[in-house]
mmCIF file of the C-alpha atoms, coordinates in Angstrom:
data_MODEL
# 
_entry.id   MODEL 
# 
loop_
_atom_site.group_PDB 
_atom_site.id 
_atom_site.type_symbol 
_atom_site.label_atom_id 
_atom_site.label_alt_id 
_atom_site.label_comp_id 
_atom_site.label_asym_id 
_atom_site.label_entity_id 
_atom_site.label_seq_id 
_atom_site.pdbx_PDB_ins_code 
_atom_site.Cartn_x 
_atom_site.Cartn_y 
_atom_site.Cartn_z 
_atom_site.occupancy 
_atom_site.B_iso_or_equiv 
_atom_site.pdbx_formal_charge 
_atom_site.auth_seq_id 
_atom_site.auth_comp_id 
_atom_site.auth_asym_id 
_atom_site.auth_atom_id 
_atom_site.pdbx_PDB_model_num 
ATOM 1  C CA . MET A 1 1  ? 0.000   0.000  0.000  1.00 0.00 ? 1  MET A CA 1 
ATOM 2  C CA . SER A 1 2  ? 3.035   2.220  0.455  1.00 0.00 ? 2  SER A CA 1 
ATOM 3  C CA . LYS A 1 3  ? 3.466   2.367  -3.317 1.00 0.00 ? 3  LYS A CA 1 
ATOM 4  C CA . ILE A 1 4  ? -0.145  3.439  -3.814 1.00 0.00 ? 4  ILE A CA 1 
ATOM 5  C CA . ILE A 1 5  ? 0.307   6.329  -1.381 1.00 0.00 ? 5  ILE A CA 1 
ATOM 6  C CA . LYS A 1 6  ? 3.544   7.360  -3.084 1.00 0.00 ? 6  LYS A CA 1 
ATOM 7  C CA . TRP A 1 7  ? 1.912   7.145  -6.501 1.00 0.00 ? 7  TRP A CA 1 
ATOM 8  C CA . GLY A 1 8  ? -0.949  9.275  -5.213 1.00 0.00 ? 8  GLY A CA 1 
ATOM 9  C CA . ILE A 1 9  ? 1.448   12.012 -4.148 1.00 0.00 ? 9  ILE A CA 1 
ATOM 10 C CA . LEU A 1 10 ? 3.282   11.847 -7.468 1.00 0.00 ? 10 LEU A CA 1 
ATOM 11 C CA . GLY A 1 11 ? -0.006  11.779 -9.377 1.00 0.00 ? 11 GLY A CA 1 
ATOM 12 C CA . SER A 1 12 ? -1.458  14.718 -7.471 1.00 0.00 ? 12 SER A CA 1 
ATOM 13 C CA . GLY A 1 13 ? -3.525  12.235 -5.470 1.00 0.00 ? 13 GLY A CA 1 
ATOM 14 C CA . ARG A 1 14 ? -5.251  11.120 -8.662 1.00 0.00 ? 14 ARG A CA 1 
ATOM 15 C CA . ILE A 1 15 ? -4.164  7.479  -8.498 1.00 0.00 ? 15 ILE A CA 1 
ATOM 16 C CA . ALA A 1 16 ? -4.636  7.424  -4.723 1.00 0.00 ? 16 ALA A CA 1 
ATOM 17 C CA . HIS A 1 17 ? -8.195  8.681  -5.149 1.00 0.00 ? 17 HIS A CA 1 
ATOM 18 C CA . GLU A 1 18 ? -8.962  5.974  -7.696 1.00 0.00 ? 18 GLU A CA 1 
ATOM 19 C CA . PHE A 1 19 ? -7.639  3.279  -5.360 1.00 0.00 ? 19 PHE A CA 1 
ATOM 20 C CA . ALA A 1 20 ? -9.504  4.829  -2.436 1.00 0.00 ? 20 ALA A CA 1 
ATOM 21 C CA . GLU A 1 21 ? -12.763 4.609  -4.371 1.00 0.00 ? 21 GLU A CA 1 
# 
């Protein structure tokens, strides 16, 4: 899950938001 959080920060929280959904 660490990668997802990192990706979210790098992707302006876009990827993180998609995973959160």
